[in-house]
C-alpha positions in Angstrom: -3.0 -1.4 -17.3 -4.1 1.9 -19.9 -6.5 4.3 -18.4 -6.9 6.9 -21.1 -7.3 9.2 -18.1 -10.6 7.6 -16.7 -10.5 6.3 -13.3 -12.3 3.4 -12.6 -15.5 1.9 -14.5 -18.2 3.6 -12.4 -16.5 7.1 -12.7 -16.2 7.1 -16.3 -19.5 6.6 -16.5 -20.7 9.3 -13.9 -18.9 12.0 -16.7 -22.1 12.8 -18.2 -25.4 12.0 -18.5 -26.1 9.2 -20.8 -28.7 7.1 -22.3 -27.3 3.5 -21.2 -28.2 0.4 -22.1 -27.7 -2.9 -20.2 -27.6 -6.5 -21.5 -27.0 -10.0 -20.4 -28.2 -8.9 -16.8 -28.5 -11.9 -14.6 -30.1 -11.2 -11.4 -30.3 -7.0 -12.0 -28.1 -6.0 -8.8 -25.3 -4.3 -11.0 -28.1 -2.0 -13.1 -29.5 -1.5 -9.1 -26.0 -0.1 -8.2 -25.7 1.5 -11.1 -29.3 3.4 -10.6 -27.9 4.3 -7.3 -24.6 5.7 -8.3 -26.3 8.0 -11.1 -29.1 9.3 -8.5 -31.3 9.7 -11.6 -29.0 11.8 -14.2 -29.0 8.8 -16.6 -31.8 7.0 -18.5 -30.9 3.7 -17.6 -32.4 0.6 -19.9 -31.6 -2.8 -18.4 -32.6 -6.0 -20.3 -32.1 -9.9 -19.9 -31.9 -12.7 -22.4 -34.6 -14.7 -20.4 -38.3 -14.4 -20.3 -40.3 -12.4 -17.5 -42.2 -15.2 -16.2 -38.7 -17.4 -15.5 -37.1 -14.1 -13.6 -40.0 -13.3 -11.9 -39.7 -17.0 -9.6 -36.3 -15.4 -9.1 -36.6 -13.6 -5.5 -33.7 -11.6 -5.5 -33.9 -11.0 -9.5 -37.8 -9.6 -9.2 -37.1 -7.4 -6.2 -34.1 -5.9 -8.0 -36.4 -5.4 -11.2 -39.3 -3.5 -8.9 -36.5 -1.6 -7.7 -35.6 -0.3 -11.0 -38.6 0.1 -12.2 -39.7 2.6 -8.9 -36.3 4.3 -9.7 -37.1 5.5 -13.5 -35.3 2.6 -15.3 -36.9 0.6 -18.0 -36.3 -3.2 -17.7 -36.9 -5.5 -20.7 -37.1 -9.3 -21.0 -36.0 -11.8 -23.6 -33.7 -9.3 -25.0 -31.0 -10.9 -27.3 -27.7 -9.3 -27.2 -26.6 -10.4 -30.6 -29.9 -9.3 -32.0 -30.4 -5.9 -30.0 -31.7 -3.7 -33.4 -34.4 -6.8 -33.9 -36.5 -5.9 -30.7 -38.7 -3.1 -31.2 -38.4 -1.5 -28.1 -34.8 -1.1 -28.8 -34.4 -0.5 -32.7 -35.4 3.1 -32.9 -33.1 4.3 -30.2 -29.6 5.2 -30.2 -27.6 4.5 -26.7 -24.4 6.7 -25.7 -23.0 3.7 -23.6 -24.0 -0.1 -24.0 -22.8 -2.4 -20.9 -22.3 -6.3 -21.1 -20.8 -7.7 -18.0 -19.1 -11.2 -17.8 -20.8 -12.3 -21.3 -21.1 -16.1 -21.3 -22.5 -18.9 -23.9 -23.5 -21.1 -20.8 -22.4 -24.3 -19.4 -19.1 -25.5 -20.5 -19.3 -23.3 -23.7 -15.3 -23.1 -25.6 -13.7 -20.2 -26.3 -14.4 -20.4 -29.5 -18.3 -20.3 -28.9 -17.8 -17.1 -26.6 -15.7 -15.2 -29.5 -18.8 -16.1 -31.6 -20.8 -14.5 -29.0 -18.7 -12.0 -28.6 -18.3 -11.0 -32.5 -22.3 -11.4 -33.1 -22.9 -8.7 -29.6 -20.4 -6.3 -31.2 -21.8 -6.0 -34.8 -25.4 -5.8 -32.9 -24.1 -2.8 -31.1 -23.1 -1.3 -34.4 -26.8 -1.0 -35.0 -27.6 1.0 -32.0 -24.6 2.8 -30.3 -24.6 6.5 -30.8 -21.7 7.7 -33.5 -19.9 8.6 -30.7 -20.8 6.4 -27.8 -19.1 3.3 -26.1 -19.5 -0.4 -25.5 -18.0 -1.8 -21.9 -17.4 -5.5 -21.8 -16.3 -6.9 -18.2 -14.3 -10.5 -18.6 -13.0 -12.3 -16.3 -9.3 -12.2 -15.3 -7.3 -13.8 -18.7 -10.3 -14.3 -20.9 -9.7 -11.3 -23.1 -6.4 -12.1 -24.0 -4.3 -8.7 -23.9 -1.3 -7.2 -22.1 -3.5 -6.0 -19.7 -4.5 -9.3 -18.1 -2.4 -11.0 -15.5 -1.6 -13.3 -16.1 -1.9 -13.4 -19.8 -3.2 -16.4 -21.2 -1.9 -17.9 -24.8 -3.7 -15.8 -27.3 -5.2 -19.0 -28.9 -6.9 -20.1 -25.3 -7.9 -16.4 -24.9 -11.5 -14.8 -26.0 -9.6 -12.4 -28.1 -12.0 -9.8 -27.4 -10.2 -6.9 -29.4 -10.3 -9.2 -32.6 -13.8 -9.5 -32.1 -14.8 -6.4 -32.0 -12.6 -5.2 -35.2 -14.8 -7.4 -36.5 -17.6 -4.8 -36.3 -15.3 -1.7 -36.4 -14.6 -1.0 -33.1 -11.0 -0.6 -31.7 -10.2 -0.9 -28.1 -9.9 2.9 -25.9 -9.3 1.7 -22.4 -9.2 -1.0 -20.0 -9.8 -0.5 -16.4 -10.7 -3.0 -13.1 -14.0 -3.8 -12.6 -14.6 -1.9 -9.9 -16.7 -4.2 -7.6 -16.0 -2.3 -4.8 -18.0 0.4 -6.1 -20.5 -1.7 -6.6 -21.0 -3.3 -3.1 -24.7 -4.6 -3.7 -23.3 -6.2 -6.9 -24.1 -10.1 -6.6 -22.7 -12.1 -9.6 -24.1 -14.9 -10.3 -24.4 -17.7 -13.4 -21.6 -19.8 -13.1 -22.1 -22.8 -15.6 -25.7 -21.5 -16.0 -26.7 -21.6 -12.1 -27.5 -19.1 -10.0 -23.7 -19.8 -8.1 -21.4 -16.9 -7.9 -17.9 -16.9 -9.5 -14.7 -15.2 -8.7 -14.4 -11.8 -10.2 -11.2 -10.5 -8.6 -8.3 -9.4 -11.5 -11.6 -9.0 -13.9 -11.5 -5.9 -16.6 -13.3 -3.6 -18.0 -12.8 -3.4 -21.5 -14.0 -0.1 -23.4 -14.4 -0.2 -26.8 -15.4 2.5 -29.3 -15.8 3.2 -33.0 -13.5 3.2 -35.2 -13.2 5.5 -38.8 -12.9 3.5 -41.8 -10.0 1.5 -43.4 -8.9 4.1 -45.9 -5.5 4.5 -47.7 -3.1 7.0 -45.9 -2.8 10.4 -47.5 0.7 9.9 -48.2 -0.1 7.1 -50.3 -2.9 8.4 -51.7 -1.1 11.1 -53.2 1.3 9.0 -54.7 -1.4 6.6 -56.3 -2.8 10.3 -57.6 0.6 11.1 -59.2 0.9 7.5 -60.9 -2.8 7.7 -62.5 -1.7 10.6 -64.4 1.2 9.1 -65.7 -0.9 5.8 -66.4 -3.0 8.3 -68.5 0.1 9.3 -70.3 0.1 12.6 -68.2 3.6 14.0 -67.3 2.5 16.2 -64.2 3.1 19.8 -64.3 4.4 21.7 -61.3 0.7 23.2 -61.4 -1.2 19.5 -61.2 1.0 18.9 -58.2 0.3 22.0 -55.9 -3.2 21.1 -56.7 -2.8 18.0 -54.7 -0.5 19.7 -51.8 -3.7 20.3 -49.9 -4.3 16.5 -49.6 -1.2 16.4 -47.8 -1.5 19.4 -45.5 -1.6 19.3 -41.7 -3.9 20.9 -39.0 -2.5 24.0 -37.8 -1.9 22.2 -34.6 -0.2 19.1 -36.2 3.1 18.1 -33.4 5.2 18.3 -36.7 3.8 22.0 -37.1 3.9 22.9 -33.7 8.0 21.5 -33.5 8.8 23.4 -36.8 7.1 26.7 -35.0 9.2 25.3 -31.9 12.4 25.3 -33.6 12.6 28.2 -35.9 11.3 30.2 -33.0 14.4 29.2 -31.2 16.8 29.4 -33.5 15.7 32.9 -34.7 16.9 34.2 -30.9 20.3 33.5 -31.7 21.0 33.7 -35.4 19.3 36.1 -38.6 16.9 33.9 -39.8 14.5 34.0 -43.0 11.7 31.1 -43.3 11.0 30.5 -46.9 7.6 29.1 -48.3 7.7 25.7 -49.9 6.6 26.7 -53.7 9.0 23.6 -54.9 7.4 20.8 -57.4 7.1 17.8 -55.3 8.5 15.7 -58.8 11.5 15.7 -60.1 13.0 15.1 -63.1 16.4 13.1 -63.3 17.6 14.6 -66.4 16.8 18.1 -65.2 19.5 20.7 -64.7 18.7 21.7 -61.5 19.1 18.3 -59.7 20.5 18.7 -56.5 24.0 19.3 -55.5 24.2 17.0 -52.4 21.6 14.9 -51.0 21.6 14.9 -47.0 20.0 11.8 -46.5 22.5 9.8 -48.3 20.4 6.1 -47.2 17.0 8.1 -49.5 16.4 5.8 -52.2 14.7 8.3 -54.9 10.8 7.3 -55.4 10.6 6.7 -59.5 7.2 6.9 -60.6 6.2 4.1 -63.0 3.3 5.0 -65.2 1.9 0.9 -65.5 2.7 -2.8 -64.2 4.5 -3.6 -67.2 7.0 -0.8 -66.8 7.5 -1.8 -62.9 8.3 -5.6 -64.5 9.9 -4.5 -66.8 12.3 -2.2 -64.3 12.2 -6.0 -62.3 13.8 -7.9 -64.9 16.7 -6.0 -65.1 15.7 -4.7 -68.4 16.6 -0.7 -69.6 13.5 1.2 -70.1 13.3 4.3 -71.7 10.1 5.5 -70.6 10.1 8.9 -70.2 8.1 8.6 -67.1 11.1 6.4 -65.0 12.8 9.6 -64.9 10.8 11.1 -62.6 10.6 10.8 -59.1 9.3 12.6 -56.1 11.6 14.7 -54.4 13.8 12.5 -51.7 15.2 16.0 -49.8 14.7 19.7 -49.8 18.5 19.7 -50.5 17.4 19.1 -54.4 16.7 22.9 -54.4 19.7 24.1 -52.6 21.3 25.5 -55.9 17.9 27.3 -56.5 17.9 28.7 -53.7 21.8 30.0 -53.5 21.4 31.1 -56.9 18.4 33.7 -55.8 19.4 37.5 -55.9 18.6 37.9 -52.3 20.7 35.2 -51.0 22.6 36.6 -48.2 25.6 35.2 -46.3 25.1 34.9 -42.4 21.7 34.9 -43.0 19.9 31.5 -42.0 17.4 30.1 -44.4 14.8 27.6 -43.4 12.6 25.6 -45.7 9.8 23.2 -44.6 7.8 20.3 -46.7 7.2 16.7 -47.5 9.7 14.5 -48.8 9.4 11.0 -50.3 11.6 7.8 -50.1 11.4 4.2 -50.9 11.7 2.3 -47.6 11.1 -1.2 -46.0 7.9 -1.7 -44.2 8.1 -0.6 -40.3 6.6 1.5 -38.0 9.9 4.0 -38.2 10.8 3.9 -41.9 7.9 6.3 -43.2 7.5 6.8 -47.3 6.7 10.1 -46.8 7.8 12.5 -44.1 8.1 16.6 -43.5 11.7 17.8 -43.9 13.0 20.9 -41.9 16.0 22.7 -43.8 18.7 25.0 -43.0 20.9 26.5 -45.2 24.2 28.8 -43.6 26.1 31.0 -46.0 29.5 31.7 -43.5 33.0 32.4 -44.4 35.2 29.5 -45.8 38.0 29.7 -43.2 35.7 29.4 -40.3 33.2 26.9 -41.8 34.2 24.5 -38.9 33.6 26.8 -36.2 30.3 27.9 -37.4 29.7 24.3 -37.9 30.4 23.7 -34.0 28.4 26.4 -33.4 25.6 25.2 -35.0 25.6 21.5 -33.6 25.2 23.3 -30.4 22.3 25.4 -31.4 20.5 22.3 -32.6 21.5 20.5 -29.6 20.3 23.4 -26.9 16.9 23.5 -29.1 16.1 20.2 -28.6 17.0 20.0 -25.0 14.6 23.3 -24.4 12.0 21.3 -26.2 12.6 18.4 -24.2 12.0 20.3 -21.4 8.4 21.9 -22.5 7.2 18.5 -22.6 8.6 17.1 -19.3 7.0 20.1 -17.6 3.5 19.4 -19.7 4.0 15.3 -18.3 4.8 16.5 -15.0 1.7 19.0 -15.0 -0.7 16.4 -15.6 1.0 13.7 -13.7 1.9 11.8 -16.5 5.5 10.7 -15.6 6.4 7.4 -16.1 9.4 5.0 -16.6 8.7 5.7 -20.5 8.6 9.2 -20.7 11.6 9.5 -18.3 13.6 7.4 -21.0 12.4 9.7 -23.4 13.6 13.2 -21.8 17.0 11.1 -20.9 17.7 11.0 -24.5 20.4 13.1 -25.5 21.0 14.4 -29.5 24.8 13.1 -30.7 26.7 13.9 -33.4 28.5 11.6 -35.9 31.2 11.9 -38.4 30.5 10.3 -41.5 32.9 9.7 -44.4 33.5 12.7 -46.8 31.3 13.0 -50.5 32.1 14.7 -53.8 29.8 17.4 -52.8 30.5 17.4 -48.8 33.7 18.5 -47.0 32.2 17.3 -43.5 29.1 15.3 -43.0 27.8 14.4 -39.7 24.7 12.3 -38.8 22.1 14.3 -35.8 21.1 10.8 -33.6 18.6 10.7 -31.3 18.8 7.8 -29.4 19.2 4.8 -31.8 17.2 7.1 -34.7 19.2 9.5 -37.2 16.7 12.3 -37.2 18.9 14.6 -39.7 22.2 15.6 -41.1 24.8 18.5 -41.3 26.9 19.0 -44.1 29.4 21.3 -45.0 29.6 21.8 -48.5 32.6 21.7 -51.3 33.6 25.5 -51.7 32.6 27.1 -54.9 28.8 26.9 -54.8 28.1 30.7 -53.3 31.7 31.8 -54.0 35.0 31.2 -53.8 35.1 32.7 -50.5 32.2 31.9 -49.2 31.0 28.4 -47.6 27.8 26.8 -47.2 26.5 24.9 -44.3 23.4 22.4 -45.0 21.3 20.8 -42.3 18.4 18.4 -43.0 16.0 17.2 -40.0 13.4 15.0 -40.3 10.6 16.3 -38.4 8.1 13.5 -38.0 10.5 11.2 -36.6 11.2 14.1 -33.8 8.4 14.3 -33.0 7.6 10.6 -32.8 11.2 10.2 -30.7 10.0 13.1 -28.2 6.2 13.1 -27.9 6.3 8.7 -27.4 4.8 7.9 -30.9 5.7 4.4 -31.7 4.2 4.2 -35.6 4.8 6.8 -38.3 1.2 5.9 -39.4 -0.2 7.7 -36.2 1.2 11.1 -37.7 -1.2 10.5 -40.5 -4.2 9.6 -39.0 -7.5 11.9 -39.4 -8.8 10.7 -36.0 -10.0 13.6 -34.1 -8.5 11.5 -31.2 -5.3 12.2 -32.0 -5.9 16.1 -33.3 -7.4 16.8 -30.0 -4.6 15.8 -27.9 -2.2 18.8 -29.6 -5.4 21.4 -30.0 -3.9 23.6 -27.2 -1.6 23.5 -29.1 1.5 22.7 -27.1 3.5 19.7 -27.5 3.1 16.5 -24.9 3.4 13.1 -25.1 1.0 11.1 -27.0 -1.5 8.7 -25.5 -2.8 5.7 -27.5 -6.2 5.9 -28.6 -6.2 2.2 -29.9 -5.0 0.0 -27.5 -3.7 -3.4 -28.2 -4.5 -3.6 -32.2 -4.7 -7.3 -33.3 -2.0 -8.5 -35.6 -2.4 -11.2 -38.4 0.7 -13.1 -39.8 0.3 -14.5 -43.4 3.3 -15.8 -45.4 3.9 -15.9 -49.3 6.1 -18.0 -51.5 7.3 -17.7 -54.9 9.6 -18.3 -57.6 11.3 -15.8 -59.2 12.0 -16.5 -62.9 15.2 -17.2 -64.4 17.1 -14.2 -65.6 14.9 -11.7 -63.2 16.2 -9.6 -60.3 13.6 -9.3 -57.6 13.3 -5.4 -56.3 12.5 -6.3 -52.6 12.1 -2.7 -51.8 9.4 -2.4 -54.7 7.7 -5.4 -53.3 7.7 -3.7 -49.7 6.1 -0.8 -51.3 3.6 -2.5 -53.5 2.9 -4.9 -50.1 2.3 -1.0 -48.3 -0.1 0.1 -51.1 -2.5 -2.7 -51.2 -2.6 -3.4 -47.7 -3.7 0.5 -47.7 -0.4 0.8 -45.3 -1.9 -1.9 -42.8 1.5 -3.6 -42.5 3.8 -4.1 -39.6 6.6 -5.8 -41.0 7.7 -7.9 -43.5 10.7 -10.5 -43.0 12.1 -12.5 -45.5 12.1 -16.2 -44.2 13.3 -18.5 -46.6 16.2 -18.0 -50.0 17.0 -20.7 -52.1 18.0 -21.5 -55.9 16.9 -24.8 -57.6 19.7 -25.4 -59.4 18.2 -27.2 -62.2 15.7 -24.5 -63.4 17.8 -21.3 -62.3 14.8 -19.9 -60.9 15.5 -18.3 -57.1 12.6 -19.0 -54.4 11.8 -16.5 -51.7 9.2 -16.9 -48.7 8.3 -14.1 -46.8 6.1 -13.6 -43.8 3.8 -10.0 -43.9 2.5 -8.7 -40.8 -1.0 -7.0 -40.6 -1.5 -4.7 -38.3 -3.6 -1.1 -37.9 -2.7 1.3 -35.0 -5.6 3.7 -35.5 -8.2 1.8 -36.9 -10.1 -1.5 -36.6 -8.7 -4.3 -39.0 -10.6 -7.9 -38.6 -8.5 -11.0 -39.6 -11.2 -11.7 -42.6 -10.1 -8.0 -43.8 -6.2 -8.9 -43.4 -6.9 -12.5 -45.6 -8.5 -10.5 -48.2 -5.6 -8.1 -48.7 -3.4 -11.2 -48.8 -5.0 -12.4 -51.8 -4.7 -9.4 -53.3 -1.5 -8.8 -52.8 -0.8 -12.6 -53.9 -2.7 -11.0 -57.2 -0.6 -8.1 -57.8 2.5 -10.1 -57.1 1.9 -12.0 -60.3 0.6 -8.5 -62.4 4.1 -6.7 -61.0 6.9 -9.3 -61.1 8.5 -11.6 -62.9 7.3 -14.6 -60.7 5.2 -17.5 -59.8 3.2 -18.2 -57.2 3.9 -21.6 -55.2 
């Protein structure tokens, strides 16, 4: 059960003075309870769908109406919850909170009709809800279709309340038990449109808030801008690239920046440290003489930039491409600039140099695979005969730094009373180091593992980079992945959200475990099948990156379901399953379907394929 710090429904309502609208009231007993709890603090407007002449014939309901009016609440009749702005008494007001308890179409209406009711209700709310307002929808046990229900209904047999809200641009922010004990005078009625009560045990109140509009994530925006430059036959200069850096600059209190600060503060107490400012270009040239001496992230695939779909299709056709732009790529690691740093006149062996900046890679679509992330690099020159001893010292220091940061986060969680099984698992994870095969440029190579994730690498570079008697240790750490592991962030896209509900969690600034502000986001599954033309090579990685761009970063996963070759035509058939989901914004089925259609179009434009 997710509560987002709020206790129960009634307590959440009572936090501040609000302009509250209740719709779909039956006998108005809930409105009376709410009035009594508010002690006149809130302005309450209670409404029902029935006409006044019908309500006045119901003794309990009419007594409650009179009670509400005496307490200063407004009571309106004949109000359609699916057309709130169409009511002249409601049209020119904004409400901080809109409450709809146990909505139902009546009689034996099926789940589809009730989903339609919810959809129209949410769309109606969007026109009269204040910008920072919320919507409270209480449903009987199992109706909502979220994991908070016990038991959980099959998705197709539920009201799919989160997906219906997404159609109007709302996300589920909190789920709490319906506080029936608090509203002791509340009498639920309306079973099959009759004045009969129904069971409210296990009912849940779902609290929805506005989502930000769905936009391309900032990292993909930057890649798009640089690619657009190439489409205009303009090779980006360093000044052009630096002009776009502000697009990806995070807030001072962003968790990756706090983590970087904590690492530097810890390490400078143990070794002489000098922090370098990242003034290096984001775009590298494969033909440049400054090509990096050692890529510290061996699994990285360089993000080559193609100036057009035609060029991309040419690459996919296994044809050599001589276009100048294909030699340009976004920097895959800060280790690209190792030679530039150690050749500086002021480079001093024995001093540890720190550089932090953005790096890029092409990767498969996944919650944990990030195409852009902040890399933390250390360079440390030391005597060649002490390289093994210094490397062990460096490992111990990094391990101690992570353990120290774990302690800071755990203490914060215990202080706020938010320790649970999940956070205990996070804090009990340990950093481990695994030796990897030597490379041409490295005499020793270790990966830094945190749980199941490789968060970085430590390399002892081959002698002669600085001098015959001086060795060089190089460390690269993925700060974004470290933040995800330490703060219980399950999706890399969260780190790039502009939503204030994320930023406010770290405005102290202190590292703390992350609290979801979009609960149980719906996902939508689509398949796409096509023939790869004879003689062409289909680039799976490029397909994943195309899908991410077309979907505005809303793809959760892509899996190859089937592959076979037609022996008569020589063509290969591929079938992929694509799962769309947004972790921080509302994504509707209709919008995901539009993205899927666009992806089909772009597949034909960018690859040598025939859709099936």
